[in-house]
Rosetta silent file (secondary structure, phi, psi, omega in degrees, C-alpha in Angstrom):
SEQUENCE: XXXXXXXXXXXXXXXXXXXXXXXXXXXXXXXXXXXXXXXXXXXXXXXXXXXXXXXXXXXXXXXXXXXXXXXXXXXXXXXXXXXXXXXXXXXXXXXXXXXXXXXXXXXXXXXXXXXXXXXXXXXXXXXXXXXXXXXXXXXXXXXXXXXXXXXXXXXXXXXXXXXXXXXXXXXXXXXXXXXXXXXXXXXXXXXXXXXXXXXXXXXXXXXXXXXXXXXXXXXXXXXXXXXXXXXXXXXXXXXXXXXXXXXXXXXXXXXXXXXXXXXXXXXXXXXXXXXXXXXXXXXXXXXXXXXXXXXXXXXXXXXXXXXXXXXXXXXXXXXXXXXXXXXXXXXXXXXXXXX
SCORE:     score description
SCORE:     0.000 S_00000001
   1 L     0.000  137.071  178.104 -106.008  141.649   10.938 S_00000001
   2 L   -69.891  143.104  178.735 -108.425  144.498   11.638 S_00000001
   3 L   -93.770   -1.037 -174.841 -110.523  144.177   14.785 S_00000001
   4 L    87.599  -11.874  176.711 -113.337  146.347   13.421 S_00000001
   5 L   -82.744  161.845 -176.298 -112.269  149.107   15.807 S_00000001
   6 E  -130.935  155.895  177.050 -111.110  152.445   14.482 S_00000001
   7 E  -130.213  164.009  179.215 -108.558  155.101   15.337 S_00000001
   8 E   -81.620  133.762  173.136 -108.026  158.749   14.407 S_00000001
   9 E  -128.053  120.418  173.240 -105.619  159.475   11.560 S_00000001
  10 E   -91.380  109.300 -178.708 -104.636  163.040   10.707 S_00000001
  11 E   -72.563  -37.548 -178.495 -103.656  162.917    7.051 S_00000001
  12 E  -167.331  170.716  179.417 -102.592  166.582    6.991 S_00000001
  13 L   -52.175  128.635  176.731 -103.615  169.780    8.778 S_00000001
  14 L    81.226   -2.905 -176.267 -107.389  170.062    8.956 S_00000001
  15 E  -126.657  113.855  178.574 -108.004  166.629    7.456 S_00000001
  16 E  -132.610  162.368  175.145 -108.706  163.582    9.614 S_00000001
  17 E  -146.891  157.670  170.654 -110.483  160.266    9.253 S_00000001
  18 E   -94.088  113.339 -174.082 -111.485  157.346   11.427 S_00000001
  19 E  -110.524  151.263  173.905 -109.531  154.425   10.019 S_00000001
  20 E   -55.184  137.428 -177.079 -109.658  150.686   10.739 S_00000001
  21 L  -109.368  124.696  175.282 -107.197  149.903   13.499 S_00000001
  22 L  -111.028  111.039  179.743 -104.954  146.862   13.384 S_00000001
  23 L   -56.341  138.016  177.731 -103.123  146.290   16.682 S_00000001
  24 L   -95.643  119.597  178.434  -99.371  145.969   16.188 S_00000001
  25 L   -58.608  141.265 -179.294  -97.888  142.986   18.058 S_00000001
  26 L   -70.688  135.348  174.568  -95.087  144.070   20.393 S_00000001
  27 L   -88.916 -172.423  178.612  -91.560  143.385   19.209 S_00000001
  28 L   -54.338  130.731  178.237  -88.507  142.827   21.426 S_00000001
  29 L    78.592    4.643 -176.548  -88.503  145.298   24.303 S_00000001
  30 E  -111.133  166.170  174.513  -92.028  146.517   23.527 S_00000001
  31 E  -136.890  149.412  174.390  -95.455  146.331   25.138 S_00000001
  32 E  -107.957  134.429 -176.812  -98.963  146.624   23.750 S_00000001
  33 E  -120.079  134.689  169.350 -101.504  148.646   25.746 S_00000001
  34 E   -84.304  115.814 -173.721 -105.290  148.668   25.501 S_00000001
  35 E   -74.028  131.017  178.107 -106.061  152.388   25.696 S_00000001
  36 E   -96.971  -42.104 -178.322 -108.660  153.377   28.305 S_00000001
  37 E  -156.370  149.128  178.719 -108.661  157.161   27.899 S_00000001
  38 E  -136.246  129.457 -179.761 -106.662  159.783   26.059 S_00000001
  39 E   -81.435  151.054  177.478 -106.424  163.457   26.940 S_00000001
  40 E  -112.493  126.377 -179.533 -106.713  166.229   24.383 S_00000001
  41 L  -126.795  176.406 -176.597 -104.441  169.233   24.816 S_00000001
  42 H   -60.265  -30.249  179.795 -103.575  172.394   22.949 S_00000001
  43 H   -70.756  -29.602  173.469 -100.666  170.740   21.164 S_00000001
  44 H   -64.237  -39.188  178.674 -103.079  168.177   19.655 S_00000001
  45 H   -66.958  -34.675  175.445 -105.085  171.095   18.295 S_00000001
  46 H   -61.253  -41.824  178.231 -101.876  172.554   16.849 S_00000001
  47 H   -63.074  -42.463  179.774 -101.326  169.287   14.975 S_00000001
  48 H   -63.804  -41.875 -177.172 -104.915  169.405   13.736 S_00000001
  49 H   -81.261  -22.427 -176.823 -104.632  173.034   12.615 S_00000001
  50 L    90.654   16.538 -178.005 -101.120  172.724   11.198 S_00000001
  51 L   -96.875   -0.972  177.227  -99.593  175.341   13.504 S_00000001
  52 L   -76.384  138.090 -179.191  -97.115  173.021   15.217 S_00000001
  53 L   -52.783  144.074 -171.486  -93.509  173.645   14.061 S_00000001
  54 H   -56.976  -35.238 -178.071  -92.546  171.361   11.184 S_00000001
  55 H   -74.450   -4.185 -174.287  -89.822  169.542   13.114 S_00000001
  56 H  -118.385   20.893  174.141  -92.299  168.521   15.807 S_00000001
  57 L  -159.063  148.886  177.500  -94.930  166.679   13.773 S_00000001
  58 L  -140.706  113.529 -179.906  -94.937  164.169   10.945 S_00000001
  59 L   -90.293  152.763   -8.032  -98.097  163.485    8.919 S_00000001
  60 L   -72.308  152.096 -177.024  -99.997  161.241    8.589 S_00000001
  61 E  -148.908  145.353  167.759 -100.176  160.594   12.312 S_00000001
  62 L   -90.790  115.538 -178.363 -102.494  159.190   14.954 S_00000001
  63 L   -75.437  178.490  176.790 -102.434  161.819   17.720 S_00000001
  64 L   116.160   93.925  179.312 -102.643  161.217   21.448 S_00000001
  65 L  -113.583   -7.078  176.458  -99.738  161.625   23.862 S_00000001
  66 E  -109.978  111.981 -172.338 -101.732  161.802   27.125 S_00000001
  67 E  -154.725  163.576  170.802 -103.144  158.374   27.857 S_00000001
  68 E  -139.928  159.993  179.347 -103.816  155.563   30.286 S_00000001
  69 E  -179.220 -163.003 -177.699 -104.549  151.897   29.718 S_00000001
  70 E  -130.235  133.244  179.659 -103.801  148.270   30.529 S_00000001
  71 E   -68.955  126.755 -178.651 -100.908  146.174   29.217 S_00000001
  72 E  -109.530  -21.400 -179.834 -102.262  143.357   27.052 S_00000001
  73 E  -161.214  153.649  177.759  -99.078  141.819   25.612 S_00000001
  74 E  -133.271  153.987  178.756  -95.311  142.129   25.843 S_00000001
  75 L   -93.337 -178.420 -179.075  -92.466  141.299   23.508 S_00000001
  76 L   -57.873  136.244  177.234  -89.267  139.383   24.013 S_00000001
  77 L    87.716   -0.458 -179.996  -87.151  140.633   26.894 S_00000001
  78 L  -108.659  132.919 -178.873  -90.046  142.299   28.740 S_00000001
  79 L   -56.992  130.796  179.990  -91.277  140.827   32.053 S_00000001
  80 H   -67.624  -16.163  178.695  -94.542  138.949   31.568 S_00000001
  81 H   -65.824  -14.303  177.202  -95.680  140.311   34.929 S_00000001
  82 H   -71.868  -26.174 -178.127  -96.503  143.578   33.156 S_00000001
  83 L   -61.664  129.230 -178.079  -99.436  141.950   31.354 S_00000001
  84 L    92.039   -8.211 -178.727 -102.657  143.042   33.021 S_00000001
  85 L   -81.425  138.461  170.063 -101.048  146.034   34.751 S_00000001
  86 E   -72.410  146.974 -172.944 -102.645  149.451   34.562 S_00000001
  87 E  -158.777  160.765  162.578 -100.204  151.991   33.194 S_00000001
  88 E  -129.384  174.799 -175.121  -99.447  155.369   31.691 S_00000001
  89 E  -156.821  153.378  178.348  -96.373  156.132   29.660 S_00000001
  90 L   -68.175  153.857  179.881  -93.814  158.629   28.500 S_00000001
  91 L  -102.390  -34.776 -176.432  -94.033  160.094   25.018 S_00000001
  92 E   -68.473  129.077  179.165  -90.467  161.187   24.241 S_00000001
  93 L  -101.646   99.112 -176.483  -88.508  158.478   22.420 S_00000001
  94 L  -100.747  160.627 -173.186  -84.889  158.999   23.407 S_00000001
  95 L   -79.846  -23.222  179.616  -81.814  157.118   22.196 S_00000001
  96 L    71.666   -0.333 -176.787  -80.502  156.279   25.713 S_00000001
  97 L  -121.767  -12.718 -179.008  -76.886  156.423   24.561 S_00000001
  98 L   -78.752  170.742 -177.207  -76.077  160.098   23.932 S_00000001
  99 H   -60.858  -41.361 -178.021  -74.503  162.387   26.535 S_00000001
 100 H   -67.840  -40.325  177.699  -77.788  164.109   27.369 S_00000001
 101 H   -64.413  -41.166  179.060  -79.639  160.817   27.846 S_00000001
 102 H   -64.939  -26.033  177.925  -76.874  159.527   30.116 S_00000001
 103 L   -83.632   -2.149 -179.286  -77.241  162.725   32.148 S_00000001
 104 L    87.794    1.550 -178.868  -80.951  162.000   32.566 S_00000001
 105 L   -94.169   63.349 -170.395  -81.957  164.886   30.293 S_00000001
 106 H   -67.023  -23.976  178.286  -83.873  162.650   27.901 S_00000001
 107 H   -75.019   -5.516  177.264  -86.035  165.455   26.498 S_00000001
 108 H  -110.586   20.278 -176.381  -82.801  166.964   25.107 S_00000001
 109 L   -47.327  130.447 -178.407  -81.725  163.758   23.354 S_00000001
 110 L   -68.215  -15.171 -178.976  -79.040  164.467   20.738 S_00000001
 111 L   -75.523   -8.050  179.519  -80.691  162.021   18.321 S_00000001
 112 L   104.379  175.133 -173.296  -83.459  164.554   17.679 S_00000001
 113 L   -87.267  125.087  169.439  -87.125  164.843   18.500 S_00000001
 114 L  -141.507  132.514 -178.576  -89.457  161.849   18.333 S_00000001
 115 E  -149.651  139.946  175.245  -92.661  161.658   20.379 S_00000001
 116 E   -54.151  130.868  175.784  -95.758  159.509   20.614 S_00000001
 117 L    87.635   -6.037  179.765  -98.714  161.206   18.970 S_00000001
 118 L  -123.628  -53.053  176.739  -96.655  163.726   17.017 S_00000001
 119 L  -113.115  -11.319  179.235  -94.040  161.926   14.938 S_00000001
 120 E  -132.274  156.523 -176.006  -95.045  158.378   15.938 S_00000001
 121 L   -54.216  135.640 -178.605  -98.463  156.706   16.323 S_00000001
 122 L  -106.302 -163.028 -167.002 -100.367  157.919   19.376 S_00000001
 123 L   -96.733    5.359  176.428 -103.157  156.766   21.635 S_00000001
 124 L   -81.839   60.392 -177.392 -106.268  157.963   19.805 S_00000001
 125 L  -162.060  164.293 -178.519 -106.820  154.346   18.829 S_00000001
 126 L   -62.691  -32.957  179.408 -107.866  151.163   20.635 S_00000001
 127 E  -134.555  160.053  177.516 -104.279  150.028   21.243 S_00000001
 128 E  -138.594  129.252  176.886 -100.816  151.531   21.431 S_00000001
 129 E  -113.057  128.589 -173.385  -97.538  149.625   21.044 S_00000001
 130 E  -154.369  167.326  177.226  -94.427  151.297   22.417 S_00000001
 131 E   -58.741  131.440 -177.291  -91.110  150.550   24.171 S_00000001
 132 H   -63.811  -25.037  179.981  -91.865  148.958   27.537 S_00000001
 133 H   -64.200  -16.895 -179.807  -89.187  151.109   29.170 S_00000001
 134 H   -85.817   -9.111 -176.357  -91.522  154.090   28.735 S_00000001
 135 E   -78.733  146.678  172.082  -94.283  152.561   30.858 S_00000001
 136 E  -123.726   94.548 -178.890  -95.025  153.610   34.429 S_00000001
 137 E   -58.743  145.983 -174.491  -97.094  150.825   36.027 S_00000001
 138 L  -118.563  160.693  177.520  -99.838  152.027   38.370 S_00000001
 139 L   -58.051  153.185 -176.130 -101.551  150.554   41.435 S_00000001
 140 L   -60.590  -30.314 -177.427 -104.271  147.993   40.739 S_00000001
 141 L   -91.557   14.680 -178.661 -107.012  150.278   42.090 S_00000001
 142 L   -62.280  136.923  170.555 -106.034  153.214   39.844 S_00000001
 143 L   -81.475  111.146 -175.334 -108.821  155.211   38.220 S_00000001
 144 H   -70.543  -18.917  173.158 -107.732  155.179   34.567 S_00000001
 145 H   -65.489  -49.100  177.827 -109.766  158.299   33.820 S_00000001
 146 H   -64.481  -37.906 -176.201 -107.632  160.263   36.279 S_00000001
 147 H   -66.122  -20.641  177.737 -104.472  158.473   35.120 S_00000001
 148 L   -64.428  -14.591  179.053 -104.948  159.817   31.587 S_00000001
 149 L   -96.422   10.505 -179.112 -103.751  163.159   32.996 S_00000001
 150 H   -70.621  -24.630  176.948 -100.439  161.796   34.183 S_00000001
 151 H   -66.837  -53.096  174.782  -98.612  163.122   31.113 S_00000001
 152 H   -62.852  -30.806  176.629  -99.445  166.787   31.838 S_00000001
 153 H   -63.338  -37.503  178.113  -98.906  165.955   35.524 S_00000001
 154 H   -65.593  -38.131  175.855  -95.387  164.779   34.661 S_00000001
 155 H   -65.301  -39.592  176.053  -94.731  168.082   32.879 S_00000001
 156 H   -64.810  -37.418  177.432  -96.050  169.893   35.955 S_00000001
 157 H   -64.817  -38.270  175.834  -93.769  167.721   38.080 S_00000001
 158 H   -59.707  -41.803  178.439  -90.828  168.748   35.902 S_00000001
 159 H   -65.929  -42.205 -179.469  -91.734  172.381   36.599 S_00000001
 160 H   -63.754  -40.046  178.890  -92.109  171.719   40.331 S_00000001
 161 H   -67.372  -39.315  178.052  -88.713  170.023   40.471 S_00000001
 162 H   -68.700  -29.842  179.619  -87.121  172.893   38.537 S_00000001
 163 H   -69.443  -32.468  176.004  -88.801  175.366   40.878 S_00000001
 164 L    50.344   50.788 -177.698  -87.073  173.737   43.877 S_00000001
 165 L   -71.893  136.493  174.394  -89.419  175.410   46.355 S_00000001
 166 L  -103.346  149.781 -179.684  -88.387  175.369   50.012 S_00000001
 167 L   -52.349  135.743  177.736  -90.930  175.390   52.840 S_00000001
 168 L    91.593  -11.824 -179.471  -92.138  178.883   53.661 S_00000001
 169 L   -73.046  155.700  177.487  -91.220  180.478   50.344 S_00000001
 170 E   -90.504  125.945 -172.584  -93.670  182.693   48.478 S_00000001
 171 E  -129.004  144.304  173.670  -94.765  181.047   45.217 S_00000001
 172 E  -131.638  145.441  173.752  -97.009  182.079   42.323 S_00000001
 173 E  -122.633  124.501  179.283  -98.423  180.089   39.407 S_00000001
 174 E  -106.036  116.385 -175.989  -99.642  182.003   36.366 S_00000001
 175 L   118.500  126.647 -174.978 -102.140  180.003   34.313 S_00000001
 176 L  -119.068   23.790  170.292 -105.109  177.966   35.511 S_00000001
 177 L   -75.618 -170.206 -178.308 -105.339  175.285   32.840 S_00000001
 178 H   -56.927  -43.322 -177.685 -104.527  171.669   33.622 S_00000001
 179 H   -62.165  -45.394 -179.703 -100.778  172.354   33.687 S_00000001
 180 H   -65.736  -43.240 -179.536 -101.106  175.252   36.120 S_00000001
 181 H   -64.302  -43.234 -179.938 -103.528  173.451   38.422 S_00000001
 182 H   -67.365  -38.338  176.385 -101.383  170.319   38.563 S_00000001
 183 H   -62.904  -41.440  179.587  -98.256  172.398   39.174 S_00000001
 184 H   -61.161  -42.413 -178.399 -100.037  174.187   42.023 S_00000001
 185 H   -64.270  -40.199  179.086 -101.004  170.902   43.642 S_00000001
 186 H   -71.143  -38.176  178.627  -97.428  169.615   43.495 S_00000001
 187 H   -68.084  -34.889  178.432  -95.989  172.925   44.712 S_00000001
 188 H   -60.726  -29.804  179.090  -98.462  172.987   47.604 S_00000001
 189 L   -68.212  -13.821  177.709  -96.909  169.736   48.801 S_00000001
 190 L   -88.094    4.075  178.119  -93.663  171.704   49.377 S_00000001
 191 L    58.535   54.789  175.463  -95.389  173.793   52.095 S_00000001
 192 L   -67.471  155.156  176.960  -94.955  177.275   50.619 S_00000001
 193 L   -73.286  -25.919  179.508  -95.756  180.190   52.876 S_00000001
 194 E  -152.427  136.214  177.883  -98.004  181.640   50.165 S_00000001
 195 E  -132.958   98.492  179.778  -99.260  180.141   46.908 S_00000001
 196 E   -91.234  136.342  169.501 -100.905  182.633   44.568 S_00000001
 197 E  -115.039  137.955 -179.801 -102.626  181.558   41.359 S_00000001
 198 E  -120.197  125.482 -179.763 -103.274  184.058   38.571 S_00000001
 199 E  -140.353 -173.986 -176.898 -105.823  183.303   35.853 S_00000001
 200 L   -89.766  -30.276 -172.250 -108.225  184.939   33.438 S_00000001
 201 L  -120.539  138.020  174.751 -111.566  184.167   35.062 S_00000001
 202 H   -64.330  -18.626  179.636 -112.793  184.546   38.651 S_00000001
 203 H   -64.434  -19.279 -178.622 -114.654  181.269   38.081 S_00000001
 204 H   -80.909   -8.584 -174.086 -111.337  179.423   38.451 S_00000001
 205 H   -59.780  -47.620 -178.481 -110.879  180.539   42.064 S_00000001
 206 H   -60.295  -42.430 -179.900 -112.673  177.622   43.811 S_00000001
 207 H   -68.512  -38.000  178.052 -110.754  174.977   41.863 S_00000001
 208 H   -59.201  -43.377  179.381 -107.475  176.858   42.372 S_00000001
 209 H   -68.149  -36.574  177.819 -108.023  176.797   46.128 S_00000001
 210 H   -64.130  -27.573 -179.942 -108.991  173.125   45.990 S_00000001
 211 L   -92.718    9.016  170.855 -105.651  172.465   44.274 S_00000001
 212 L   114.700   -6.164 -179.619 -103.690  174.203   47.023 S_00000001
 213 L   -67.067  138.575  173.786 -103.688  177.932   46.254 S_00000001
 214 L   -88.718  -22.737  177.963 -103.855  180.185   49.294 S_00000001
 215 E  -143.746  158.002  176.925 -104.899  183.138   47.131 S_00000001
 216 E  -143.294  141.127  171.223 -106.332  183.722   43.667 S_00000001
 217 E  -148.611  158.128  176.677 -106.648  186.776   41.460 S_00000001
 218 E   -84.735  158.355 -174.780 -107.400  187.499   37.842 S_00000001
 219 L   -64.512  -23.521 -178.345 -104.710  188.798   35.513 S_00000001
 220 L   -90.578   -0.256  176.365 -106.422  192.168   35.144 S_00000001
 221 L   -78.927  150.614  177.837 -106.488  192.910   38.877 S_00000001
 222 L   -57.110  136.839 -177.785 -103.864  195.298   40.297 S_00000001
 223 L  -100.360   78.300 -177.901 -100.677  193.433   41.224 S_00000001
 224 L   -68.451  -19.076 -177.279  -99.829  195.053   44.547 S_00000001
 225 L  -102.056   20.459  173.436  -97.453  192.214   45.371 S_00000001
 226 L   -56.354  142.750  176.547  -95.191  192.541   42.326 S_00000001
 227 L    79.277   18.054 -174.922  -91.565  192.023   43.211 S_00000001
 228 L  -122.947   -6.570 -173.228  -92.252  189.854   46.277 S_00000001
 229 E   -94.431  140.910  178.079  -92.288  186.209   45.155 S_00000001
 230 E   -75.097  -39.889 -176.187  -89.388  183.810   45.546 S_00000001
 231 E  -138.388  136.490  174.619  -90.535  181.477   42.752 S_00000001
 232 E  -130.837  130.849  176.463  -92.983  181.923   39.867 S_00000001
 233 E  -108.337  122.289  178.199  -94.122  179.166   37.529 S_00000001
 234 E   -93.580  119.568 -175.636  -95.490  180.253   34.148 S_00000001
 235 L  -132.168   19.617 -176.865  -98.041  177.713   32.888 S_00000001
 236 L  -101.591  -37.313 -178.387 -100.232  179.740   30.529 S_00000001
 237 L    70.640   19.887  178.255  -98.161  180.071   27.361 S_00000001
 238 L   -85.010  160.764 -173.504  -99.836  183.390   26.526 S_00000001
 239 L   -59.787  -28.884 -173.841  -97.887  186.126   24.690 S_00000001
 240 L  -107.280   -3.430 -167.844  -97.410  188.396   27.715 S_00000001
 241 H   -72.501  -26.890  178.992  -97.207  185.991   30.650 S_00000001
 242 H   -61.563  -43.794  178.757  -93.422  185.563   30.785 S_00000001
 243 H   -69.828  -36.427  176.009  -93.013  189.278   31.509 S_00000001
 244 H   -58.816  -43.565 -179.728  -95.947  189.204   33.920 S_00000001
 245 H   -65.759  -43.064 -179.741  -94.221  186.410   35.819 S_00000001
 246 H   -60.963  -36.755  179.737  -90.862  188.192   35.892 S_00000001
 247 H   -65.718  -27.809  179.869  -92.546  191.262   37.386 S_00000001
 248 H   -71.978  -23.930 -171.837  -93.890  189.149   40.262 S_00000001
 249 E   -76.158  144.593  168.723  -90.409  188.015   41.313 S_00000001
 250 E   -72.984  169.048  174.326  -88.300  189.522   44.034 S_00000001
 251 E   -60.884  132.084 -179.232  -84.684  190.372   43.258 S_00000001
 252 E    79.865    9.453 -179.465  -82.797  187.106   42.833 S_00000001
 253 E   -75.653  173.458 -174.822  -86.035  185.126   42.367 S_00000001
 254 E  -118.223  129.321  178.118  -86.533  182.083   40.173 S_00000001
 255 E  -112.593  129.380  176.612  -88.782  181.881   37.092 S_00000001
 256 E  -115.484  114.945 -179.927  -89.815  178.536   35.585 S_00000001
 257 E   -93.775  118.779 -175.602  -91.266  178.775   32.072 S_00000001
 258 L  -118.089  -42.473  178.227  -93.511  175.816   31.298 S_00000001
 259 L   -69.431  149.231  179.281  -96.192  176.980   28.849 S_00000001
 260 L  -106.302  108.686 -176.774  -95.209  177.242   25.183 S_00000001
 261 L   -75.632  157.846  174.271  -96.399  180.570   23.730 S_00000001
 262 L   -72.276  163.704  176.487  -97.487  181.116   20.159 S_00000001
 263 L   -55.147  144.291  179.344  -95.233  183.101   17.792 S_00000001
 264 L    98.184    5.009  179.598  -95.156  186.792   18.583 S_00000001
 265 L   -67.503  148.578  177.083  -94.797  186.453   22.347 S_00000001
 266 L   -75.425  132.468  179.610  -93.067  189.272   24.194 S_00000001
 267 L   -81.001  167.159  174.455  -89.598  188.328   25.316 S_00000001
 268 L   -74.323  150.924 -179.680  -88.078  188.861   28.717 S_00000001
 269 L   -83.954  111.555 -176.690  -86.103  192.059   29.224 S_00000001
 270 H   -61.993  -32.401  177.372  -82.430  191.043   29.484 S_00000001
 271 H   -62.908  -44.599  178.499  -81.564  194.214   31.384 S_00000001
 272 H   -61.152  -42.096  179.643  -84.214  193.390   33.978 S_00000001
 273 H   -61.451  -42.147 -176.683  -82.908  189.824   34.261 S_00000001
 274 H   -73.392  -48.861 -175.122  -79.346  191.000   34.829 S_00000001
 275 H   -64.769  -37.882  179.950  -80.010  193.939   37.151 S_00000001
 276 L   -95.103    3.165  177.173  -82.378  191.957   39.371 S_00000001
 277 L    50.528   49.785  179.060  -80.314  188.766   38.982 S_00000001
 278 L   -80.807  141.385  177.203  -83.347  186.690   38.090 S_00000001
 279 E  -100.255  128.679 -178.676  -82.845  183.000   37.440 S_00000001
 280 E  -116.583  125.526  174.933  -84.784  181.558   34.489 S_00000001
 281 E  -122.372  153.094 -177.411  -85.398  177.840   34.054 S_00000001
 282 E  -130.204  157.841  179.219  -87.456  176.159   31.349 S_00000001
 283 L  -132.889  130.441  171.247  -89.381  172.922   30.895 S_00000001
 284 L  -135.140  105.849 -176.978  -90.209  171.076   27.686 S_00000001
 285 L    76.760 -163.507 -175.302  -91.813  167.723   28.282 S_00000001
 286 L  -140.606  133.294  175.975  -90.884  165.475   31.197 S_00000001
 287 L   -77.543  167.629  174.958  -87.873  163.332   31.985 S_00000001
 288 H   -56.504  -34.769  178.241  -88.248  159.853   33.538 S_00000001
 289 H   -64.395  -40.930  177.514  -87.432  161.425   36.902 S_00000001
 290 H   -66.956  -39.798  175.727  -90.289  163.911   36.574 S_00000001
 291 H   -59.461  -46.510 -179.252  -92.606  161.086   35.522 S_00000001
 292 H   -61.391  -38.849  178.358  -91.598  159.052   38.562 S_00000001
 293 H   -62.678  -45.624 -179.741  -92.262  162.064   40.803 S_00000001
 294 H   -64.815  -43.388 -178.106  -95.753  162.553   39.320 S_00000001
 295 H   -65.258  -40.219  177.188  -96.636  158.856   39.519 S_00000001
 296 H   -62.515  -46.081 -179.581  -95.537  158.644   43.159 S_00000001
 297 H   -63.152  -38.063  178.703  -97.561  161.734   44.071 S_00000001
 298 H   -67.022  -45.122 -175.875 -100.569  160.329   42.198 S_00000001
 299 H   -65.874  -30.349 -178.437 -100.315  156.894   43.808 S_00000001
 300 L   -97.715    4.497  173.826 -100.198  158.313   47.344 S_00000001
 301 L    88.520    5.572  176.578 -103.021  160.795   46.801 S_00000001
 302 L   -77.208  -21.770 -179.102 -101.015  164.036   46.736 S_00000001
 303 L  -120.570  115.780 -175.254 -101.954  164.547   43.087 S_00000001
 304 L  -127.742   83.234 -172.545 -105.668  164.278   42.260 S_00000001
 305 H   -78.220  -11.119 -172.081 -106.259  165.356   38.647 S_00000001
 306 H   -55.470  -38.141 -179.922 -109.796  163.971   38.197 S_00000001
 307 H   -60.868  -14.937  179.381 -111.615  167.265   39.044 S_00000001
 308 H   -76.474  -19.774 -176.367 -109.981  168.820   35.956 S_00000001
 309 E   -78.324  121.164  178.601 -111.936  166.541   33.580 S_00000001
 310 E  -114.572  -19.588 -176.902 -115.062  168.278   32.272 S_00000001
 311 E  -140.205  134.723  172.979 -115.802  166.402   29.051 S_00000001
 312 E  -128.355  125.718 -174.919 -115.566  162.744   27.988 S_00000001
 313 E  -130.309  154.167  170.884 -116.326  161.838   24.379 S_00000001
 314 E   -69.880  165.810 -175.879 -116.080  158.743   22.188 S_00000001
 315 H   -60.740  -30.110  179.299 -113.255  158.678   19.683 S_00000001
 316 H   -75.540    0.954  172.371 -115.577  159.728   16.860 S_00000001
 317 H   -91.665   19.919 -177.269 -116.079  162.977   18.803 S_00000001
 318 H   -53.221  -47.989 -177.128 -112.547  164.050   17.793 S_00000001
 319 H   -64.935  -39.120  176.620 -113.703  167.125   15.876 S_00000001
 320 H   -63.634  -39.381  177.958 -115.942  168.201   18.752 S_00000001
 321 H   -62.021  -41.212  177.901 -113.011  167.769   21.120 S_00000001
 322 H   -61.357  -40.611  179.165 -110.870  170.037   18.950 S_00000001
 323 H   -65.625  -41.913  179.719 -113.599  172.682   19.048 S_00000001
 324 H   -63.158  -45.338 -178.213 -113.925  172.431   22.821 S_00000001
 325 H   -62.784  -33.654 -178.995 -110.185  172.770   23.389 S_00000001
 326 L   -94.935    6.779 -172.642 -110.063  175.864   21.194 S_00000001
 327 L   -74.164  -25.453 -174.445 -113.286  177.450   22.444 S_00000001
 328 L    74.380    4.911  179.794 -111.773  179.652   25.134 S_00000001
 329 L   -72.573  120.450 -179.032 -114.755  178.760   27.318 S_00000001
 330 L   -63.996  -14.847  177.833 -113.613  178.884   30.976 S_00000001
 331 L   -81.867   -7.838  178.006 -116.046  176.058   31.681 S_00000001
 332 L   -92.370  114.977  175.717 -114.052  173.695   29.491 S_00000001
 333 L   -99.198 -124.804 -179.369 -111.391  171.888   31.468 S_00000001
 334 E   -85.316  130.542  178.934 -109.700  168.694   30.413 S_00000001
 335 E  -103.194  130.003  178.249 -111.312  166.883   27.484 S_00000001
 336 E  -116.337  145.533  170.855 -110.899  163.100   27.235 S_00000001
 337 E  -112.242  146.290  179.082 -111.569  160.729   24.363 S_00000001
 338 E  -121.086  116.753  177.603 -112.370  157.055   24.854 S_00000001
 339 L   -63.405    0.000    0.000 -111.485  154.532   22.126 S_00000001
């Protein structure tokens, strides 16, 4: 039965509607969550525009893969103690039985790609029903506005874990969006000797320093310290940033690619990689281990994403949210929708 509440449904690229929402009762192994807030990111805009690769979206779909909420019901086989708990949750739906899942590499599941908000119903609706194993319960005093950013925080945590920074190392993060800022905050907890952030606007400098950067510069400033960094995390996804990041690294340095560039991006120079023996690691999504790392850091106060939120809109502000995310305005940070 419809509750009179509505959710976003993208029928096809460029075409959405607010449709009556009927909560789906949780089946065995599932939980139902009352959504408190849902983040809007560039990949949601790709779904809206139709630029996301065909294998990574299935229309019609309710978007929303960054979310927080409260468990309202559980299905058979799920502890009843989860009811009433604040939570966030993973988006990747893995099979749990293939070789990659058994190795903990759930984002590489051999069963193929399935993810909340892209190929399966997402959180831009009053409720979300999903496998309970994907939930990460949060402390009772959690701010659910901040917790809505735990999905990008988990991706940043995946990058931080792949970066494997040791105390005293020189580190750079290229990109000052939510992913870059959250990665910087997690990397700062590793006590680097230097943490440079590189972005497009000088206006990002105060927030970058608040998130742990020791230095900040814009991408168009001279890079006198090229070739000196032990680890560089790319979090911008712009066409040229992978090469920019590689240039920052010392010989034998480590590059972690996290942002997903649009088609036409410049590739890395294989000769440069070989001659300077650069190590390249990549991140797509977040494993349960990365999620656990982000949730722990969030719960103990090492990760504080709330300052990234600049706009909060009701769910019927979906189109406005899409415009804000694509505006290129440096004053637009994280946009949240509230069902």
